[in-house]
C-alpha positions in Angstrom: 167.1 182.6 17.5 164.4 184.3 20.2 163.0 182.6 22.7 159.6 182.7 22.8 156.5 183.0 25.6 154.4 180.0 25.4 152.6 181.7 28.5 151.3 184.9 26.8 151.1 183.8 23.0 147.6 183.4 21.6 147.9 181.2 18.2 151.5 179.2 17.1 153.6 181.4 15.0 155.6 180.0 12.1 159.0 180.2 13.0 158.8 178.4 16.5 159.8 174.5 16.9 158.2 171.2 17.8 159.2 171.3 21.5 157.7 175.3 21.6 154.6 174.2 20.3 154.1 171.0 22.4 155.0 173.4 25.7 152.4 175.7 24.4 149.8 173.4 23.8 150.2 171.8 27.7 151.0 175.0 29.6 149.3 177.8 27.6 146.5 178.3 30.1 144.1 180.2 27.8 144.4 179.6 24.5 146.6 175.2 24.6 144.3 172.3 23.7 145.2 170.6 26.8 143.2 173.8 28.3 140.4 172.8 25.8 140.4 169.6 27.1 140.6 170.6 30.5 137.2 172.9 30.1 135.5 170.2 28.3 135.8 167.6 31.3 135.1 170.1 33.5 131.7 170.9 31.4 131.2 166.8 31.1 131.7 166.2 34.9 129.4 168.8 35.3 126.8 166.9 33.2 127.2 163.5 34.9 126.8 165.7 38.1 123.3 166.6 37.0 122.3 163.4 36.3 122.2 164.2 32.4 124.2 161.6 31.1 125.6 158.2 32.6 129.2 158.7 34.4 130.3 156.0 32.0 130.7 159.9 29.4 133.8 160.6 31.8 135.6 157.4 31.2 134.5 158.2 27.2 135.2 162.0 26.9 136.0 163.6 29.6 139.2 163.2 32.6 139.8 159.8 32.3 140.0 160.3 28.5 143.8 161.2 28.7 146.3 159.1 26.1 146.8 162.5 23.8 147.2 164.8 27.0 149.9 162.0 28.3 151.9 162.1 25.0 151.9 166.2 24.7 153.1 166.2 28.5 155.8 163.9 27.7 156.8 165.5 24.4 156.7 169.2 26.2 159.0 167.9 28.7 161.4 166.0 25.6 164.7 167.6 25.1 164.0 167.3 21.1 160.5 166.7 19.4 160.1 164.8 16.3 157.1 166.4 14.4 155.1 163.6 13.2 154.8 162.3 16.8 153.6 166.2 17.7 151.4 166.0 14.4 149.6 162.6 15.9 149.1 164.3 19.3 147.9 167.2 18.1 145.1 165.8 15.6 144.0 163.5 18.3 144.0 165.6 20.8 142.0 168.2 19.1 139.5 164.9 17.6 138.9 163.9 21.7 137.6 167.7 22.1 135.6 168.0 19.2 134.2 164.3 20.2 133.3 166.3 23.6 132.3 169.2 22.4 130.0 166.9 20.2 128.5 165.0 23.3 128.2 168.4 25.4 126.0 169.9 22.2 123.5 166.9 22.3 122.9 166.4 25.8 122.1 170.2 26.2 120.1 170.1 23.0 118.1 167.0 24.2 117.9 168.9 27.9 116.5 172.0 26.2 113.9 170.1 24.3 112.7 167.7 27.1 111.5 171.4 28.3 
């Protein structure tokens, strides 16, 4: 079996193991879900600093909403990764990212309408 290089991959492959997929999404800084979550966290922090939204957004959507990120970290470091647990984690992380992006877009839209 050939090993995949999770750090330079752009997407997951069909023949990747669950452990490889978990590592890809946790460690890949360009295309993994963890990197996307971190980018939305930084954007929400920026909105709070600019005074465009309340600090509760950090808890609801930002850096303090790390439930699925912690699970993904645990899965990436496990010896054997359960497929169902991985899929639930990835779907939850995608859902959190989508909610945060929708919140950011809503704040940005109301900002442009006010100007």
